[in-house]
N, CA, C and O of each residue as an XYZ file, in Angstrom:
352
protein
N      16.143     86.133    111.396
C      17.378     86.095    112.157
C      17.496     87.422    112.905
O      17.161     88.483    112.377
N      17.963     87.339    114.104
C      18.105     88.526    114.933
C      19.120     89.484    114.314
O      20.117     89.065    113.725
N      18.849     90.746    114.460
C      19.752     91.777    113.935
C      21.154     91.616    114.520
O      22.144     91.873    113.835
N      21.242     91.196    115.772
C      22.557     91.014    116.401
C      23.360     89.921    115.692
O      24.567     90.065    115.496
N      22.691     88.828    115.307
C      23.380     87.756    114.606
C      23.795     88.190    113.207
O      24.880     87.850    112.735
N      22.921     88.941    112.552
C      23.261     89.447    111.221
C      24.492     90.347    111.298
O      25.404     90.239    110.478
N      24.507     91.236    112.292
C      25.661     92.116    112.470
C      26.916     91.318    112.770
O      27.981     91.595    112.219
N      26.794     90.319    113.649
C      27.957     89.502    114.019
C      28.491     88.767    112.797
O      29.703     88.704    112.592
N      27.590     88.207    111.978
C      28.023     87.493    110.777
C      28.746     88.437    109.811
O      29.769     88.076    109.229
N      28.216     89.629    109.651
C      28.842     90.621    108.772
C      30.249     90.951    109.252
O      31.196     90.937    108.466
N      30.386     91.249    110.542
C      31.699     91.637    111.066
C      32.688     90.472    111.084
O      33.891     90.683    110.934
N      32.198     89.257    111.265
C      33.089     88.095    111.174
C      33.617     87.945    109.750
O      34.786     87.620    109.542
N      32.753     88.181    108.783
C      33.185     88.127    107.382
C      34.233     89.180    107.086
O      35.237     88.900    106.430
N      34.001     90.389    107.567
C      34.980     91.466    107.377
C      36.304     91.122    108.045
O      37.371     91.347    107.474
N      36.232     90.570    109.273
C      37.442     90.201    110.008
C      38.212     89.133    109.240
O      39.439     89.189    109.160
N      37.507     88.171    108.683
C      38.174     87.112    107.908
C      38.855     87.703    106.681
O      39.985     87.332    106.363
N      38.187     88.610    105.994
C      38.791     89.249    104.818
C      40.054     90.015    105.197
O      41.063     89.937    104.496
N      40.001     90.752    106.298
C      41.167     91.523    106.742
C      42.297     90.589    107.185
O      43.468     90.863    106.924
N      41.952     89.507    107.840
C      42.981     88.549    108.266
C      43.659     87.925    107.057
O      44.879     87.766    107.041
N      42.882     87.573    106.053
C      43.434     86.989    104.823
C      44.385     87.977    104.150
O      45.484     87.601    103.742
N      43.967     89.232    104.033
C      44.817     90.253    103.413
C      46.093     90.458    104.232
O      47.174     90.626    103.668
N      45.967     90.444    105.558
C      47.147     90.626    106.407
C      48.137     89.487    106.267
O      49.341     89.722    106.174
N      47.648     88.255    106.250
C      48.538     87.097    106.086
C      49.224     87.153    104.730
O      50.424     86.899    104.629
N      48.472     87.483    103.695
C      49.058     87.575    102.354
C      50.156     88.632    102.309
O      51.223     88.408    101.738
N      49.886     89.776    102.910
C      50.860     90.865    102.930
C      52.116     90.464    103.698
O      53.227     90.772    103.268
N      51.951     89.785    104.823
C      53.096     89.370    105.633
C      53.935     88.303    104.940
O      55.151     88.258    105.126
N      53.301     87.443    104.140
C      54.020     86.335    103.516
C      54.608     86.678    102.149
O      55.373     85.882    101.603
N      54.278     87.833    101.582
C      54.808     88.202    100.277
C      56.335     88.208    100.238
O      56.897     87.653     99.293
N      57.042     88.797    101.203
C      58.507     88.763    101.150
C      59.060     87.333    101.233
O      60.044     87.001    100.572
N      58.427     86.508    102.037
C      58.875     85.113    102.147
C      58.680     84.402    100.811
O      59.558     83.669    100.356
N      57.530     84.624    100.188
C      57.252     84.004     98.890
C      58.293     84.441     97.853
O      58.783     83.617     97.080
N      58.628     85.726     97.838
C      59.622     86.225     96.885
C      60.976     85.574     97.101
O      61.637     85.192     96.136
N      61.406     85.440     98.368
C      62.696     84.791     98.651
C      62.695     83.335     98.216
O      63.670     82.856     97.638
N      61.614     82.637     98.488
C      61.521     81.226     98.090
C      61.551     81.115     96.573
O      62.218     80.233     96.033
N      60.847     81.985     95.888
C      60.846     81.935     94.427
C      62.244     82.223     93.864
O      62.642     81.613     92.871
N      62.987     83.135     94.480
C      64.355     83.416     94.039
C      65.238     82.188     94.225
O      66.030     81.849     93.346
N      65.102     81.520     95.373
C      65.918     80.339     95.657
C      65.568     79.203     94.701
O      66.459     78.543     94.167
N      64.279     78.975     94.485
C      63.830     77.873     93.645
C      64.009     78.205     92.168
O      64.180     77.305     91.346
N      63.971     79.479     91.830
C      64.142     79.892     90.444
C      62.843     79.973     89.671
O      62.851     79.954     88.441
N      61.746     80.062     90.362
C      60.448     80.194     89.690
C      59.951     81.622     89.846
O      60.025     82.220     90.920
N      59.447     82.142     88.747
C      58.879     83.486     88.793
C      57.363     83.382     88.950
O      56.760     82.358     88.630
N      56.771     84.447     89.444
C      55.316     84.452     89.575
C      54.682     84.555     88.207
O      55.224     85.181     87.297
N      53.520     83.930     88.077
C      52.780     84.020     86.826
C      52.205     85.426     86.715
O      51.531     85.895     87.633
N      52.466     86.101     85.598
C      51.899     87.444     85.471
C      50.384     87.366     85.302
O      49.856     86.423     84.712
N      49.711     88.357     85.822
C      48.267     88.442     85.651
C      47.979     88.671     84.167
O      48.700     89.415     83.501
N      46.927     88.034     83.650
C      46.627     88.274     82.238
C      46.255     89.742     82.024
O      45.540     90.349     82.821
N      46.760     90.277     80.937
C      46.475     91.679     80.644
C      45.022     91.817     80.191
O      44.335     90.833     79.920
N      44.594     93.035     80.122
C      43.220     93.299     79.685
C      43.004     92.774     78.271
O      41.949     92.224     77.955
N      44.018     92.950     77.423
C      43.932     92.478     76.049
C      43.832     90.952     76.017
O      43.041     90.398     75.254
N      44.636     90.268     76.846
C      44.579     88.804     76.903
C      43.201     88.315     77.330
O      42.668     87.360     76.766
N      42.630     88.982     78.334
C      41.296     88.586     78.791
C      40.253     88.819     77.702
O      39.360     87.995     77.507
N      40.366     89.951     76.987
C      39.422     90.225     75.900
C      39.555     89.200     74.776
O      38.554     88.738     74.228
N      40.789     88.847     74.438
C      41.002     87.840     73.396
C      40.401     86.500     73.803
O      39.772     85.829     72.985
N      40.587     86.111     75.048
C      40.028     84.851     75.528
C      38.505     84.893     75.485
O      37.865     83.921     75.084
N      37.927     86.017     75.899
C      36.470     86.156     75.868
C      35.946     86.088     74.433
O      34.940     85.430     74.169
N      36.624     86.764     73.515
C      36.189     86.745     72.121
C      36.305     85.354     71.513
O      35.447     84.940     70.733
N      37.360     84.636     71.867
C      37.521     83.272     71.364
C      36.391     82.384     71.875
O      35.824     81.592     71.122
N      36.072     82.522     73.146
C      34.986     81.735     73.726
C      33.651     82.072     73.060
O      32.873     81.178     72.727
N      33.395     83.370     72.868
C      32.151     83.784     72.220
C      32.068     83.273     70.786
O      31.005     82.860     70.324
N      33.192     83.305     70.092
C      33.229     82.825     68.717
C      32.900     81.333     68.654
O      32.122     80.900     67.804
N      33.492     80.557     69.549
C      33.227     79.118     69.565
C      31.768     78.839     69.902
O      31.141     77.959     69.311
N      31.235     79.592     70.854
C      29.837     79.396     71.246
C      28.910     79.752     70.084
O      27.950     79.032     69.810
N      29.200     80.867     69.399
C      28.365     81.278     68.270
C      28.437     80.246     67.143
O      27.431     79.952     66.498
N      29.626     79.702     66.911
C      29.780     78.687     65.875
C      28.952     77.449     66.214
O      28.281     76.889     65.347
N      29.000     77.029     67.464
C      28.220     75.868     67.894
C      26.729     76.113     67.756
O      25.991     75.239     67.301
N      26.283     77.299     68.148
C      24.864     77.628     68.034
C      24.433     77.685     66.576
O      23.329     77.258     66.240
N      25.289     78.206     65.713
C      24.959     78.281     64.290
C      24.848     76.875     63.697
O      23.931     76.599     62.923
N      25.777     75.989     64.056
C      25.721     74.617     63.552
C      24.446     73.925     64.026
O      23.812     73.193     63.266
N      24.076     74.157     65.274
C      22.859     73.557     65.819
C      21.637     74.084     65.082
O      20.729     73.313     64.772
N      21.596     75.376     64.797
C      20.460     75.965     64.086
C      20.362     75.400     62.670
O      19.262     75.125     62.190
N      21.493     75.226     62.003
C      21.493     74.659     60.652
C      20.989     73.221     60.698
O      20.202     72.810     59.845
N      21.439     72.458     61.687
C      20.993     71.071     61.814
C      19.483     71.005     62.043
O      18.801     70.173     61.445
N      18.969     71.861     62.890
C      17.520     71.883     63.150
C      16.744     72.264     61.896
O      15.688     71.695     61.616
N      17.268     73.224     61.143
C      16.607     73.639     59.902
C      16.598     72.487     58.901
O      15.591     72.259     58.230
N      17.697     71.768     58.796
C      17.754     70.619     57.874
C      16.740     69.554     58.276
O      16.065     68.978     57.423
N      16.636     69.297     59.573
C      15.679     68.297     60.052
C      14.257     68.714     59.720
O      13.446     67.880     59.318
N      13.943     70.000     59.883
C      12.596     70.482     59.568
C      12.312     70.371     58.071
O      11.208     70.000     57.674
N      13.301     70.688     57.245
C      13.126     70.573     55.795
C      12.909     69.117     55.423
O      12.042     68.811     54.605
N      13.683     68.215     56.009
C      13.520     66.790     55.729
C      12.139     66.302     56.153
O      11.510     65.529     55.430
N      11.657     66.744     57.316
C      10.318     66.372     57.784
C       9.258     66.908     56.822
O       8.287     66.218     56.511
N       9.449     68.132     56.358
C       8.500     68.747     55.430
C       8.461     67.958     54.120
O       7.392     67.657     53.588
N       9.651     67.632     53.615
C       9.720     66.872     52.358
C       9.111     65.492     52.518
O       8.434     65.003     51.614
N       9.346     64.861     53.658
C       8.766     63.526     53.893
C       7.246     63.627     53.953
O       6.552     62.744     53.449
N       6.725     64.671     54.552
C       5.276     64.874     54.631
C       4.670     65.170     53.278
O       3.551     64.742     52.998
N       5.384     65.893     52.434
C       4.894     66.252     51.097
C       4.881     65.043     50.168
O       4.000     64.918     49.317
N       5.868     64.143     50.334
C       5.945     62.995     49.440
C       4.865     61.971     49.755
O       4.513     61.167     48.891
N       4.329     61.981     50.975
C       3.270     61.049     51.353
C       1.938     61.450     50.771
O       1.044     60.612     50.657
N       1.776     62.704     50.400
C       0.495     63.199     49.883
C       0.253     62.763     48.499
O      -0.781     63.095     47.919
């Protein structure tokens, strides 16, 4: 791809990002007024502690699932071994 097109694509991306930020900034007061009228508050961003707790919960569930799978595989191998030994 021509360097000119690469540069144009980069600057278009930057322009889009700046336009998005500008629109968001301009509409924040309107959003606040609408929320006051409707009576809905903004959802607070999850705190660092909340995100860590969610990550730990997910990791715990994943580890539990992997452990159960490993135990099941070990049982299957033991059963196969026992079946092979009884045939001898």
